[in-house]
VMD Tcl script that draws the C-alpha trace (Angstrom):
set ca {
  {101.73 101.97 108.01}
  {100.63 104.80 106.02}
  {99.70 104.22 102.34}
  {101.07 107.66 101.38}
  {104.38 106.69 102.86}
  {104.28 103.54 100.62}
  {103.62 105.78 97.48}
  {106.60 107.94 98.20}
  {109.05 105.08 98.80}
  {107.73 103.32 95.50}
  {108.08 106.61 93.45}
  {111.79 106.84 94.84}
  {112.61 103.40 93.86}
  {111.14 103.77 90.41}
  {112.63 107.28 89.45}
  {115.90 106.78 91.35}
  {115.87 110.16 93.11}
  {113.91 112.17 95.72}
  {113.70 115.21 93.06}
  {111.92 112.90 90.52}
  {109.74 111.25 93.00}
  {108.65 114.64 94.29}
  {107.77 115.65 90.70}
  {105.91 112.42 90.09}
  {103.53 112.63 93.23}
  {103.40 116.39 93.49}
  {104.95 116.71 96.97}
  {107.95 118.73 98.26}
  {111.31 116.96 98.60}
  {111.36 117.21 102.48}
  {108.00 115.75 102.32}
  {109.07 112.66 100.43}
  {112.11 112.18 102.49}
  {109.84 112.48 105.66}
  {107.47 109.75 104.35}
  {110.23 107.34 103.57}
  {111.59 107.83 107.07}
  {108.12 107.11 108.47}
  {108.02 103.95 106.52}
  {111.50 102.79 107.52}
  {110.68 103.60 111.20}
  {107.43 101.52 111.05}
  {109.19 98.66 109.55}
  {112.41 99.04 111.69}
  {114.82 98.66 108.80}
  {116.57 100.96 106.24}
  {114.93 100.52 102.80}
  {117.23 102.88 100.64}
  {120.96 102.93 100.22}
  {121.56 106.45 100.48}
  {125.19 106.38 99.33}
  {124.17 105.26 95.76}
  {123.39 107.67 93.04}
  {120.78 107.06 91.84}
  {119.23 105.83 94.85}
  {118.81 102.13 95.08}
  {116.88 99.97 97.46}
  {118.54 97.73 100.02}
  {117.89 94.08 100.09}
  {114.99 94.82 102.44}
  {113.92 97.67 100.23}
  {113.71 95.39 97.24}
  {111.50 93.10 99.18}
  {109.29 95.99 100.49}
  {109.13 97.56 96.90}
  {107.70 94.27 95.41}
  {104.99 93.95 98.22}
  {104.37 97.75 97.97}
  {103.65 97.80 94.23}
  {101.19 94.79 94.70}
  {99.48 96.64 97.52}
  {99.15 99.97 95.59}
  {97.83 98.02 92.49}
  {95.21 96.37 94.66}
  {94.11 99.69 95.71}
  {93.76 101.06 92.27}
  {91.84 97.96 91.28}
  {89.48 98.46 94.30}
  {88.97 101.96 93.04}
  {88.34 101.18 89.55}
  {85.87 98.34 90.80}
  {83.68 100.75 92.79}
  {83.92 103.87 90.74}
  {80.86 105.06 88.77}
  {80.66 103.22 85.53}
  {83.82 101.42 86.32}
  {86.15 104.07 84.76}
  {89.70 102.67 84.79}
  {92.23 105.43 86.20}
  {95.54 105.46 87.61}
  {99.04 104.95 85.95}
  {99.74 102.57 83.07}
  {103.59 102.09 82.77}
  {104.24 100.67 79.40}
  {107.56 99.52 77.88}
  {108.20 99.39 74.06}
  {111.23 98.08 72.15}
  {112.70 100.45 69.54}
  {111.68 98.06 66.58}
  {107.94 98.26 67.60}
  {107.82 101.91 68.60}
  {106.71 103.46 65.43}
  {103.68 101.06 65.27}
  {102.88 101.05 68.98}
  {103.12 104.82 69.39}
  {100.64 105.70 66.80}
  {97.12 104.14 66.50}
  {97.35 101.74 69.65}
  {98.31 104.87 71.91}
  {95.51 106.88 70.62}
  {93.08 103.93 71.06}
  {94.19 103.74 74.74}
  {93.90 107.45 75.31}
  {90.34 107.46 73.77}
  {88.90 104.38 75.54}
  {90.42 104.96 79.01}
  {90.76 108.88 79.32}
  {91.31 108.69 83.16}
  {94.53 106.48 82.69}
  {97.82 108.24 83.01}
  {100.21 106.59 80.45}
  {103.90 106.40 81.19}
  {105.83 104.97 78.28}
  {109.65 103.83 78.17}
  {111.87 102.40 75.55}
  {114.45 99.55 75.96}
  {115.53 96.34 74.44}
  {113.52 93.23 75.02}
  {115.46 91.45 77.75}
  {115.50 94.60 79.93}
  {111.84 95.24 79.38}
  {110.94 91.67 80.46}
  {112.99 92.09 83.42}
  {111.21 95.28 84.44}
  {107.85 93.71 84.00}
  {108.95 90.88 86.17}
  {109.86 93.09 88.84}
  {106.74 95.16 88.68}
  {108.66 98.33 87.36}
  {106.48 98.20 84.32}
  {102.78 96.86 83.83}
  {103.39 95.64 80.36}
  {105.74 95.70 77.42}
  {105.90 95.03 73.80}
  {108.97 92.75 73.01}
  {110.55 90.76 70.20}
  {112.04 87.30 70.90}
  {113.56 84.77 68.38}
  {111.09 82.10 67.19}
  {110.98 79.18 69.64}
  {112.07 81.35 72.63}
  {109.09 81.92 75.15}
  {108.91 84.72 77.75}
  {109.65 83.61 81.30}
  {107.33 81.87 83.48}
  {106.97 84.78 85.96}
  {105.26 86.88 83.19}
  {102.18 86.31 81.03}
  {103.04 86.58 77.25}
  {100.44 87.06 74.44}
  {101.98 86.38 70.94}
  {101.05 89.11 68.49}
  {102.37 87.55 65.41}
  {105.64 86.19 63.55}
  {107.78 87.85 60.87}
  {110.86 87.11 59.11}
  {114.33 88.78 59.50}
  {116.47 89.23 56.46}
  {120.21 89.71 55.98}
  {121.42 92.44 53.69}
  {124.85 93.66 52.51}
  {126.57 95.74 49.81}
  {127.72 93.96 46.61}
  {130.89 95.75 47.55}
  {131.45 93.53 50.57}
  {131.55 90.54 48.53}
  {129.22 88.11 50.45}
  {127.98 85.02 48.52}
  {124.47 85.16 47.58}
  {123.72 81.90 49.45}
  {126.45 81.56 52.08}
  {126.91 79.02 54.71}
  {127.01 79.87 58.21}
  {130.72 79.43 58.32}
  {131.12 81.88 55.55}
  {128.77 84.35 56.96}
  {131.07 84.37 60.20}
  {134.00 85.62 58.04}
  {132.38 89.08 57.50}
  {131.93 92.03 59.90}
  {128.32 92.96 61.06}
  {126.35 96.39 61.61}
  {124.12 95.81 64.40}
  {122.12 97.66 67.26}
  {123.85 97.83 70.60}
  {124.02 95.00 72.87}
  {120.66 93.89 74.22}
  {118.92 93.70 70.76}
  {117.13 90.56 70.43}
  {118.17 90.14 66.92}
  {121.69 90.50 67.63}
  {121.65 88.14 70.61}
  {119.96 85.55 68.37}
  {122.60 85.77 65.74}
  {125.47 85.70 68.41}
  {123.88 82.56 70.16}
  {123.74 80.70 66.87}
  {127.19 81.60 65.87}
  {128.47 80.51 69.25}
  {126.60 77.37 69.32}
  {128.65 76.48 65.92}
  {131.73 77.94 67.58}
  {131.94 80.53 65.02}
  {133.25 84.06 65.42}
  {130.67 86.97 65.44}
  {132.39 90.25 64.49}
  {130.46 93.28 65.25}
  {132.08 96.17 63.43}
  {129.77 98.99 64.20}
  {127.22 99.52 66.71}
  {124.48 101.97 65.69}
  {121.04 102.81 67.24}
  {119.78 104.67 64.23}
  {118.23 102.37 61.74}
  {118.96 104.83 58.99}
  {122.64 105.09 60.05}
  {122.98 101.37 60.06}
  {121.61 101.02 56.52}
  {123.98 103.73 55.20}
  {126.91 101.88 56.65}
  {125.62 98.56 55.13}
  {125.25 100.39 51.72}
  {128.90 101.62 51.97}
  {130.02 97.98 52.50}
  {131.04 98.23 56.23}
  {129.26 94.89 57.08}
  {126.27 92.77 57.11}
  {122.91 94.09 58.53}
  {119.60 92.65 59.83}
  {116.17 94.01 59.26}
  {112.60 93.01 58.27}
  {111.30 93.21 54.66}
  {109.05 95.91 55.47}
  {112.04 98.12 56.90}
  {113.98 97.19 53.65}
  {111.25 98.29 51.39}
  {110.92 101.74 53.34}
  {114.61 102.37 53.25}
  {116.24 105.01 51.11}
  {119.27 102.64 50.75}
  {117.26 99.71 49.51}
  {118.93 99.96 45.80}
  {122.32 100.08 47.31}
  {122.10 96.52 49.04}
  {121.05 93.04 48.14}
  {119.42 90.35 50.29}
  {121.72 87.54 51.59}
  {119.99 84.02 51.66}
  {121.84 81.58 53.68}
  {120.30 77.94 53.25}
  {121.00 76.96 56.98}
  {120.17 80.12 58.62}
  {116.58 81.79 58.33}
  {115.69 83.59 61.64}
  {112.25 84.64 62.52}
  {111.05 86.91 65.32}
  {107.86 86.72 67.45}
  {106.20 89.86 68.49}
  {104.95 89.59 72.26}
  {102.91 91.77 74.57}
  {104.06 90.69 78.17}
  {102.56 91.59 81.65}
  {102.70 90.53 85.15}
  {99.56 88.09 86.47}
  {97.25 89.17 87.44}
  {96.50 92.23 85.23}
  {93.74 93.43 87.54}
  {92.27 96.62 86.72}
  {94.79 96.96 83.65}
  {93.29 93.76 82.04}
  {91.19 95.70 79.59}
  {93.69 98.41 78.70}
  {96.45 95.78 78.19}
  {93.98 93.73 75.85}
  {92.97 96.86 73.92}
  {96.46 97.98 73.44}
  {97.58 94.32 72.18}
  {94.45 94.13 69.63}
  {95.46 97.64 68.29}
  {99.21 96.79 68.09}
  {98.43 93.69 66.01}
  {96.32 95.68 63.84}
  {98.91 98.25 63.39}
  {101.72 95.67 62.67}
  {99.54 94.00 60.03}
  {98.80 97.25 58.40}
  {102.53 97.93 58.08}
  {103.36 94.54 56.84}
  {105.39 93.59 59.76}
  {103.86 89.89 59.60}
}
mol new
graphics top color blue
foreach p $ca { graphics top sphere $p radius 0.5 }
foreach p [lrange $ca 0 end-1] q [lrange $ca 1 end] { graphics top cylinder $p $q radius 0.2 }
display resetview
């Protein structure tokens, strides 16, 4: 089995196409196709479902991908261990949830680039559940996520808690929400939320569901500023942090809602697959820098 064939296969699985894999590893598209065929011939089984778009691995291909990622990571660890000065190179695939992107993509990213100049950073954004899944399946090396207080990352990933912060509810006086509503009173109003997959939304939904109460999402909006404008116009209740409210241009048009039986808190986590190997130091450095950035921004 040829390591170059394995690299081509892993690149196709992670990018979803021959074209993108070709650009990633700087090889012609026919070259990518030939390497994957070589790997399939050596294993005696089809690894890709060529009828799917984007390309997806077969059941055997998913198993081969998991093993292949570990093999390639071990080779990177070996290179880092014997290279002069122990310089850490290769690829670092980092996932960041939207709520943490402003803090994570500033000083923490600059520190990584400064301390590990030979490391190639690839950053993707997604919601926490999806990022954790990608880390668990070795599609990402690490990810920053937010989980409701009391909920731990799954056992197949390592989670380092970076701090806890409160989440507040806000609404326009036009909506007529009581200042200290009970949960059943809250359930009578519409909500302005992120798209499905947001940890805040899932937490509120599960809490209402546990009490057998309806949870009516009136508007889904990715933009935090758009959500706040909708909340300020009285279209629904919103969820955000105290720091985000203080920074919002709509802060004077809304008021804080304080239900006595509902006070959600969220924990910031940095998750990765064990063992971290050559990426142990970059992951730790990023976690320390992100913790400092969140404290500086008043996130907790």
